[in-house]
N, C-alpha and C positions, 0 to 999 in steps of 0.2 A: 078790620081793614083788608082791602082789596092790594093786592097785589100789585107795581106798575103794569106786567102782563095782563094781568086785568085788565086794570085801567084800560091800557091801549087797544085792548081787543072789546071794550064795551064800546070808545070811539070810536071803534071802527064799524060796528055795529053801527052806529047812530047814525054815520052822514053816508047820502047817497051816491057823493062824488068826492073819490080819495084822488089826490096831486101827489106823487113820490117823485122827490130829489134827491141829489146826491151829488158829489164832490168836481168840480172841475180836473180837469187830465184825469179823467177814469182809472182804473185801475179796477181786474178782475171782480175784485168783492163790492169797490162801488155799485161795478153794474149787477153781481151779482147778488147782493144784499137791498140794491133796488127794484130792481125787473124779477128777481126771486120772488120777494113779497108784494109783486106785481099781481106777478102767475097766482100765487097763492091765494091771494083775494078773488080774482078772477074766478078761480075754481071754485071758492066757496061761498059766494056771492056773484051769480050771475046777471042779477039785475043790476048791483050798482056800476058805477063810471068809474073805470080804475086810469088812469096816466102816467105814464113813466116821462119825465122831462127833464132836459138839460141840453148840453151843448152837444159836440160832435164826439163821439165814442173813440177818434183814436184807433182806428185799429183793431178796435177789437166787437166788429158788429157783427162777426162769427157767434158772437155772445147777444146781444140786443143791439136796438136802436131806439130813440125817440120820440117821441112822437109831439105833436102843434096842440098849446093848450090858447087860449083866447084871456086877456087880463081877467075880462065878465067871469069867466068860470072859476075864479078864486072864492068868488061870493058865495058864502056858505057852505064850502069845501072844505074836509080834511086834509091837513098837510103835512106828511110827513119827510122828515130826513135825516136820509141814513149816508153811516161812514161818515161823518162829517163834523170835527173837533170845533171847527172855527166857522161863525158866521158868513163874514167875505168869503169863505172857499165853498160855498151854497153853489152848481153849477144853474144859473136864471133865477137873479136874487128876487122875484116876484115870491118866489119861499112865502113871504110873508103877510099875504095880500089874502089868505083864505081866513074858517072860522076859527079853528085849531089846529097848533102846530106842535107836530112830536119830535123828537131828536132821540135815536136810534143809535147807537154808536160806541167803542171798544174802545177810543184812542182816550186818554185823561181828561178829565171833563173841566180843562181850564175854559170855557167859554158854555155854562150850563142857560143854553137859548132854549126857547119852548114853553109851554105850557105843561106837555108832560113828558120826564125824559127821561129815558129809559140808557144808561150806559154800566159795561158792564168790562172793567179794562181787562179781567180775567178772559176773555173769551179770546178764541183762535183770530175771530175775524168776527167783521158784521154780522158776516152767514150765518157763520154758527147761530149765532142772536136769532137772525130768521126763520132759521131751522129750528129752534128750542123754542122758539114762539108756534111755530104750527104743532110741533109735535107735543104742546101744552095742551092743546085746545084740540083733540083729532078728534072730537064730536061735532066739532065747529068749523075748522081751518081744516083746509084739505089740500094733500101737497099731491099736485101733477107733475105730471114725466118733466114739463119743462122748466117748472119751479126748483124741483131734484138736480138738474141738470144747471142751472145758473148758481143757485145756492151751490152746490157742490164747485163748481169752478172757481166760485168766492172765496171759499175754501183752501182750495188746490193752491190759488195765488198768492194768499195771506199767509200760507205759513211754509213758504218755499216747497213744494210738495210733501208737507208733514215733514219739515229739516229742522225750522227756526223752532227756539223755546215755547215757543207758544202752545204748541200742539199740545194737548193731553191727553188723556186714555178716553174724556168726555169729547173731546175733538173726532178722535178715531170710530167712536162710537155713533157721532151723529152720520159722519164719510160713508162708515157702513150701510147705515139708516138709508142715506141718498141711494146707492149702490142696488138696493132694494129696485127702486122705477128703471123704466125705459130709456133708457137714452147713452148713448156711445161715451161710455167714458175713457176707453182708449183715443178714439177720437179726439176727445177733446181735451187729452194733456197732451196728446199730440200740437193741436194748436197753441195749446196755452205755454207751451216747449220750443217751439220751434221759431226761426230767427231767417231774416232775409239776407242775404249772399254779402251786402251791403252793411250791413248791422255786422256780420260774421266779421268784416276785413276791421268795422271798427275795433272792435274785440282785440284785435290782435294790436292796434295802436295804443289800444287801454293796457297792457300788459307790460308791453314797450315802454309805455311814460306813465308808468307807476312808481312817483317819489313816496318814499318812505324813513323812516329812521329805527332806531334800537332798540324803542323802543315796542315798533306796531303801530306809529299811528303811520295812515298813508292817504296820498289825496293823489287826484287826476285833473286835469285842467282840459276840457277840452275844448277851444276856440271855436272861433264861429266859421272862420277860415277850416280848420280841421273839419267841424261838420260837412261844408260844406263841399269839400274836396273827397269826403264821402259819398256824400248824397244824403247825409242825414240827417231830418229834423229835430228837436225833441222829444216827441212822442213819442220816438223809435228809440229813443234811448234808457229804457227801462230794463233792456234785456241785458245792461250792461255795468247795471250797479253791482249785482251780486260778485260781479268777477277776481274785485281785492280780495273778498271772505276767501277764497279759493288759499289759496297763500297761507302756508301755516306763518310762517312768520308775522304777519299783518293780523293787528287786532283791532284797529278803528278805520272806520278811513271816509272820505268824503270825495266826489264826484260832481266839480262845477262844469256847468254846462253853461257858456256861452249864448246867450239870448239875444236876439234882433233887437229889439231895445236899449243892449248895453248892458245890461245886470246881469250875474248869472246864476241858474237855479242850483239852490246846492241838495244835497241829494246825499244824508250821513246813514253812516251802516256802523254796530260794532258788534263784538262778541262776546262784550263782556260792561266794559266803560259804560255808562248812565250816559246818553250825547243829546239825548230832547230837552237839556237843558241848556249844552250849547245853538240849538237850535232856536230856542224860545228868546235867546241874545238878538238873534239875527230875523227875525221877523217869520219865523217861523215853529215849529213843534211837530209831536208825535210822540211813536210808542220810545221806551225808554233805549232801545234798538235800534229804534229806526224813525229817522225822523227827516222832514223836509224844512228847507229855508233860504233866504234869498241873501246875497253880495252883491251891494249894489255898483261893485269894481273889483280891480286885482289887490286892490290895497285891503278892502274887506275880506276878502279870498282868504289872504298872507293869515290875515288876524285870525279866520276861523279855524284853517290849521293850525297855525301857533296854541290856540285852545283844545285843540283836539288830541296835539302833540304832548302840554301839560296833559292832560286827560289821563291818558296811557303813562306819563312816567310816574304820574297818583298812584294810578290802577296800578301797574309792574311791583313798585316799592310795597303798595300793602298787600299782596300776596306774595311777597318775598318774606314779609316780615310774617305772615300764617304758616 
Protein backbone atom coordinates (compact mmCIF):
# COMPACT_ATOMS: atom_id res chain seq x y z
CA UNK A 1 0.00 0.00 0.00
CA UNK A 2 1.49 3.37 -1.02
CA UNK A 3 2.31 5.89 1.68
CA UNK A 4 0.40 9.15 1.92
CA UNK A 5 3.43 10.97 0.52
CA UNK A 6 3.45 8.65 -2.49
CA UNK A 7 -0.28 9.22 -2.99
CA UNK A 8 0.26 12.98 -2.88
CA UNK A 9 3.12 12.75 -5.36
CA UNK A 10 0.96 10.63 -7.70
CA UNK A 11 -1.80 13.25 -7.56
CA UNK A 12 0.71 16.01 -8.28
CA UNK A 13 2.04 14.08 -11.28
CA UNK A 14 -1.48 13.51 -12.60
CA UNK A 15 -2.73 17.11 -12.72
CA UNK A 16 -1.55 19.84 -15.09
CA UNK A 17 -2.91 22.68 -12.95
CA UNK A 18 -2.31 22.89 -9.20
CA UNK A 19 -3.69 25.63 -6.96
CA UNK A 20 -2.26 25.95 -3.46
CA UNK A 21 -4.01 27.63 -0.52
CA UNK A 22 -3.10 28.37 3.14
CA UNK A 23 -4.83 29.92 6.14
CA UNK A 24 -6.06 33.46 6.65
CA UNK A 25 -3.76 35.93 8.42
CA UNK A 26 -0.68 34.01 7.29
CA UNK A 27 2.44 33.55 9.36
CA UNK A 28 5.85 32.52 7.95
CA UNK A 29 4.96 28.82 8.11
CA UNK A 30 1.74 29.33 6.17
CA UNK A 31 3.59 31.13 3.38
CA UNK A 32 6.69 28.96 3.66
CA UNK A 33 4.74 25.74 3.21
CA UNK A 34 2.34 27.11 0.59
CA UNK A 35 4.75 28.97 -1.67
CA UNK A 36 7.68 26.71 -0.81
CA UNK A 37 5.65 23.81 -2.19
CA UNK A 38 4.69 25.90 -5.22
CA UNK A 39 8.37 26.63 -5.94
CA UNK A 40 9.32 22.95 -5.56
CA UNK A 41 6.62 22.03 -8.06
CA UNK A 42 7.62 24.78 -10.50
CA UNK A 43 11.21 23.55 -10.44
CA UNK A 44 10.15 19.92 -10.77
CA UNK A 45 7.38 20.26 -13.37
CA UNK A 46 8.04 23.38 -15.48
CA UNK A 47 5.18 22.57 -17.86
CA UNK A 48 2.53 22.48 -15.13
CA UNK A 49 0.51 25.53 -14.07
CA UNK A 50 1.20 26.22 -10.39
CA UNK A 51 -0.61 28.96 -8.47
CA UNK A 52 -0.49 30.28 -4.89
CA UNK A 53 -3.67 32.03 -3.79
CA UNK A 54 -5.17 33.69 -0.75
CA UNK A 55 -5.74 37.04 0.88
CA UNK A 56 -3.21 39.70 1.91
CA UNK A 57 0.14 38.51 3.24
CA UNK A 58 0.04 41.21 5.95
CA UNK A 59 3.59 42.50 6.09
CA UNK A 60 5.25 39.30 4.89
CA UNK A 61 5.59 40.36 1.26
CA UNK A 62 9.37 39.88 1.52
CA UNK A 63 8.54 36.18 1.59
CA UNK A 64 5.97 35.89 -1.18
CA UNK A 65 2.94 37.39 -2.85
CA UNK A 66 -0.29 35.81 -4.02
CA UNK A 67 -1.60 35.26 -7.54
CA UNK A 68 -5.04 35.74 -9.06
CA UNK A 69 -7.03 32.82 -10.45
CA UNK A 70 -10.55 32.65 -11.87
CA UNK A 71 -13.29 30.33 -10.69
CA UNK A 72 -13.08 28.49 -14.00
CA UNK A 73 -9.43 27.64 -13.41
CA UNK A 74 -10.41 25.35 -10.54
CA UNK A 75 -12.23 23.03 -12.93
CA UNK A 76 -10.12 19.91 -13.41
CA UNK A 77 -7.45 21.22 -11.02
CA UNK A 78 -5.69 19.73 -8.03
CA UNK A 79 -6.08 21.90 -4.92
CA UNK A 80 -3.68 21.66 -1.99
CA UNK A 81 -4.22 23.41 1.36
CA UNK A 82 -1.24 23.74 3.69
CA UNK A 83 -0.94 24.60 7.40
CA UNK A 84 -4.71 24.93 7.94
CA UNK A 85 -6.45 22.71 10.47
CA UNK A 86 -10.04 23.86 9.91
CA UNK A 87 -11.68 24.55 6.56
CA UNK A 88 -13.33 27.86 7.63
CA UNK A 89 -9.80 29.27 8.11
CA UNK A 90 -8.72 28.55 4.54
CA UNK A 91 -7.95 31.83 2.83
CA UNK A 92 -10.14 31.97 -0.29
CA UNK A 93 -13.06 29.62 0.14
CA UNK A 94 -12.91 28.51 -3.50
CA UNK A 95 -10.49 25.79 -2.36
CA UNK A 96 -13.31 23.23 -2.66
CA UNK A 97 -14.01 23.96 -6.35
CA UNK A 98 -11.22 21.73 -7.65
CA UNK A 99 -11.24 18.16 -8.86
CA UNK A 100 -9.21 16.73 -5.96
CA UNK A 101 -8.36 18.28 -2.55
CA UNK A 102 -5.27 17.54 -0.47
CA UNK A 103 -4.74 18.70 3.12
CA UNK A 104 -1.15 18.95 4.40
CA UNK A 105 -0.88 20.10 8.00
CA UNK A 106 0.87 19.68 11.35
CA UNK A 107 -1.96 20.79 13.65
CA UNK A 108 -4.23 18.27 15.42
CA UNK A 109 -6.54 16.78 12.81
CA UNK A 110 -9.81 17.95 14.33
CA UNK A 111 -11.35 18.38 10.87
CA UNK A 112 -9.97 15.88 8.34
CA UNK A 113 -11.29 17.68 5.25
CA UNK A 114 -9.97 16.73 1.81
CA UNK A 115 -9.70 13.65 -0.39
CA UNK A 116 -6.12 13.03 0.74
CA UNK A 117 -5.08 14.05 4.24
CA UNK A 118 -1.48 14.15 5.45
CA UNK A 119 -1.23 15.36 9.03
CA UNK A 120 1.92 15.01 11.11
CA UNK A 121 1.49 16.58 14.53
CA UNK A 122 5.10 15.64 15.40
CA UNK A 123 6.47 17.95 12.70
CA UNK A 124 7.79 21.30 13.90
CA UNK A 125 5.98 23.05 11.08
CA UNK A 126 4.11 22.43 7.88
CA UNK A 127 7.18 23.75 6.08
CA UNK A 128 9.20 20.88 7.56
CA UNK A 129 6.65 18.49 6.03
CA UNK A 130 7.05 20.11 2.60
CA UNK A 131 10.83 19.68 2.86
CA UNK A 132 10.27 16.09 3.94
CA UNK A 133 8.09 15.50 0.87
CA UNK A 134 10.67 16.99 -1.49
CA UNK A 135 13.66 15.21 0.04
CA UNK A 136 11.77 11.89 0.03
CA UNK A 137 11.61 11.86 -3.78
CA UNK A 138 14.89 13.48 -4.92
CA UNK A 139 14.63 11.96 -8.40
CA UNK A 140 11.22 13.54 -9.00
CA UNK A 141 11.02 16.64 -6.81
CA UNK A 142 13.61 19.41 -7.01
CA UNK A 143 14.40 21.79 -4.19
CA UNK A 144 15.19 25.19 -5.69
CA UNK A 145 17.01 28.04 -3.95
CA UNK A 146 13.78 30.00 -3.62
CA UNK A 147 11.89 26.98 -2.29
CA UNK A 148 14.64 26.42 0.28
CA UNK A 149 14.47 30.08 1.38
CA UNK A 150 10.71 29.93 1.90
CA UNK A 151 10.66 26.57 3.64
CA UNK A 152 13.53 27.59 5.92
CA UNK A 153 11.62 30.76 6.83
CA UNK A 154 8.56 28.68 7.72
CA UNK A 155 10.56 26.37 9.97
CA UNK A 156 12.34 29.27 11.69
CA UNK A 157 9.02 31.03 12.22
CA UNK A 158 7.11 28.13 13.72
CA UNK A 159 9.96 26.93 15.94
CA UNK A 160 10.68 30.38 17.33
CA UNK A 161 14.19 30.17 15.84
CA UNK A 162 14.51 26.55 17.04
CA UNK A 163 13.64 27.41 20.66
CA UNK A 164 10.20 25.77 20.93
CA UNK A 165 9.66 22.18 22.12
CA UNK A 166 8.50 21.05 18.66
CA UNK A 167 12.10 21.42 17.42
CA UNK A 168 13.61 17.96 16.95
CA UNK A 169 16.89 16.59 15.68
CA UNK A 170 15.10 15.96 12.38
CA UNK A 171 14.03 19.62 12.28
CA UNK A 172 17.66 20.68 12.58
CA UNK A 173 18.69 18.09 9.98
CA UNK A 174 16.17 19.50 7.51
CA UNK A 175 17.22 23.07 8.28
CA UNK A 176 20.83 22.08 7.70
CA UNK A 177 19.98 20.66 4.27
CA UNK A 178 18.09 23.81 3.34
CA UNK A 179 21.08 25.96 4.28
CA UNK A 180 23.14 24.23 1.57
CA UNK A 181 21.04 26.10 -1.01
CA UNK A 182 21.88 29.58 -2.24
CA UNK A 183 19.90 32.15 -0.26
CA UNK A 184 20.84 34.78 2.31
CA UNK A 185 19.85 33.13 5.59
CA UNK A 186 21.25 36.00 7.68
CA UNK A 187 19.12 38.53 5.81
CA UNK A 188 16.08 36.29 6.09
CA UNK A 189 16.54 35.93 9.85
CA UNK A 190 16.79 39.70 10.21
CA UNK A 191 13.60 40.15 8.21
CA UNK A 192 11.79 37.63 10.39
CA UNK A 193 13.05 39.17 13.63
CA UNK A 194 12.94 42.92 13.10
CA UNK A 195 9.96 44.98 14.24
CA UNK A 196 8.83 48.52 13.63
CA UNK A 197 9.35 51.29 16.18
CA UNK A 198 5.60 51.43 16.89
CA UNK A 199 5.50 47.70 17.66
CA UNK A 200 8.56 48.15 19.91
CA UNK A 201 6.65 50.82 21.81
CA UNK A 202 3.63 48.53 22.04
CA UNK A 203 5.97 45.89 23.49
CA UNK A 204 6.71 48.27 26.36
CA UNK A 205 2.97 48.63 26.96
CA UNK A 206 2.59 44.84 27.01
CA UNK A 207 5.28 44.41 29.67
CA UNK A 208 3.78 47.18 31.78
CA UNK A 209 0.23 45.79 31.58
CA UNK A 210 0.64 42.07 32.17
CA UNK A 211 -1.75 40.67 34.75
CA UNK A 212 -0.59 37.42 36.37
CA UNK A 213 -1.33 35.20 39.36
CA UNK A 214 0.78 33.11 41.72
CA UNK A 215 0.50 30.00 39.51
CA UNK A 216 1.89 31.70 36.40
CA UNK A 217 -1.33 32.41 34.51
CA UNK A 218 -1.11 35.74 32.71
CA UNK A 219 -3.07 37.95 30.36
CA UNK A 220 -2.67 41.15 28.39
CA UNK A 221 -5.66 42.97 26.95
CA UNK A 222 -5.02 45.26 24.00
CA UNK A 223 -8.06 47.56 23.63
CA UNK A 224 -8.68 49.14 20.26
CA UNK A 225 -7.94 52.56 21.77
CA UNK A 226 -4.41 51.45 22.72
CA UNK A 227 -3.81 49.93 19.27
CA UNK A 228 -4.93 53.21 17.72
CA UNK A 229 -2.70 55.13 20.12
CA UNK A 230 0.37 53.17 18.99
CA UNK A 231 -0.76 53.12 15.34
CA UNK A 232 -0.72 49.31 15.28
CA UNK A 233 -3.20 47.00 13.55
CA UNK A 234 -3.95 43.40 14.51
CA UNK A 235 -1.70 41.88 11.85
CA UNK A 236 1.29 43.68 13.42
CA UNK A 237 0.75 42.25 16.91
CA UNK A 238 2.23 38.81 16.24
CA UNK A 239 5.65 39.95 17.45
CA UNK A 240 4.37 40.76 20.93
CA UNK A 241 2.71 37.37 21.56
CA UNK A 242 5.86 35.61 22.89
CA UNK A 243 6.82 38.48 25.23
CA UNK A 244 5.08 37.25 28.42
CA UNK A 245 6.91 33.95 28.02
CA UNK A 246 10.26 35.69 28.57
CA UNK A 247 9.22 36.27 32.19
CA UNK A 248 10.31 33.35 34.35
CA UNK A 249 7.26 33.42 36.65
CA UNK A 250 4.78 33.12 33.76
CA UNK A 251 3.65 29.64 32.73
CA UNK A 252 0.71 30.18 30.32
CA UNK A 253 -0.79 33.34 28.92
CA UNK A 254 -3.27 34.96 26.58
CA UNK A 255 -3.05 38.11 24.49
CA UNK A 256 -6.51 39.54 23.81
CA UNK A 257 -6.50 41.85 20.77
CA UNK A 258 -9.61 43.99 20.31
CA UNK A 259 -10.90 43.84 16.74
CA UNK A 260 -12.71 46.61 14.80
CA UNK A 261 -15.82 44.38 14.73
CA UNK A 262 -15.93 44.37 18.53
CA UNK A 263 -14.76 40.87 19.40
CA UNK A 264 -11.31 39.89 20.71
CA UNK A 265 -8.78 37.78 18.89
CA UNK A 266 -7.17 35.49 21.46
CA UNK A 267 -3.60 34.24 21.17
CA UNK A 268 -2.79 31.51 23.67
CA UNK A 269 0.71 30.29 24.57
CA UNK A 270 2.09 27.95 27.22
CA UNK A 271 5.33 26.56 28.62
CA UNK A 272 3.68 23.36 29.83
CA UNK A 273 -0.09 23.26 30.40
CA UNK A 274 -2.02 22.10 27.33
CA UNK A 275 -4.02 25.13 26.23
CA UNK A 276 -5.59 24.05 22.92
CA UNK A 277 -8.46 22.53 24.92
CA UNK A 278 -9.34 26.06 26.02
CA UNK A 279 -9.07 27.31 22.43
CA UNK A 280 -11.48 24.63 21.19
CA UNK A 281 -14.10 25.77 23.70
CA UNK A 282 -13.87 29.31 22.37
CA UNK A 283 -14.16 29.06 18.59
CA UNK A 284 -10.53 28.14 17.96
CA UNK A 285 -7.89 25.47 18.15
CA UNK A 286 -4.23 24.81 17.45
CA UNK A 287 -1.23 23.16 19.03
CA UNK A 288 -1.07 22.01 22.67
CA UNK A 289 1.23 24.92 23.58
CA UNK A 290 0.26 27.50 20.93
CA UNK A 291 -3.34 28.11 19.95
CA UNK A 292 -5.79 30.77 18.89
CA UNK A 293 -9.40 31.51 19.74
CA UNK A 294 -12.01 34.29 19.76
CA UNK A 295 -13.88 36.05 22.56
CA UNK A 296 -17.09 37.86 21.75
CA UNK A 297 -16.70 40.41 24.56
CA UNK A 298 -14.86 41.22 27.79
CA UNK A 299 -17.01 38.74 29.68
CA UNK A 300 -15.68 35.89 27.54
CA UNK A 301 -12.17 37.36 27.85
CA UNK A 302 -12.47 37.01 31.62
CA UNK A 303 -13.90 33.51 31.23
CA UNK A 304 -10.90 32.42 29.15
CA UNK A 305 -8.45 33.93 31.63
CA UNK A 306 -10.17 32.09 34.48
CA UNK A 307 -9.79 28.84 32.54
CA UNK A 308 -6.07 29.55 32.08
CA UNK A 309 -5.77 30.23 35.80
CA UNK A 310 -7.45 26.94 36.65
CA UNK A 311 -5.29 25.08 34.16
CA UNK A 312 -2.11 26.54 35.64
CA UNK A 313 -3.28 25.83 39.19
CA UNK A 314 -3.86 22.16 38.32
CA UNK A 315 -0.55 21.93 36.47
CA UNK A 316 1.45 23.43 39.31
CA UNK A 317 -0.30 21.15 41.84
CA UNK A 318 0.46 18.09 39.71
CA UNK A 319 4.08 19.11 39.29
CA UNK A 320 4.31 19.55 43.05
CA UNK A 321 3.05 16.02 43.64
CA UNK A 322 5.69 14.58 41.35
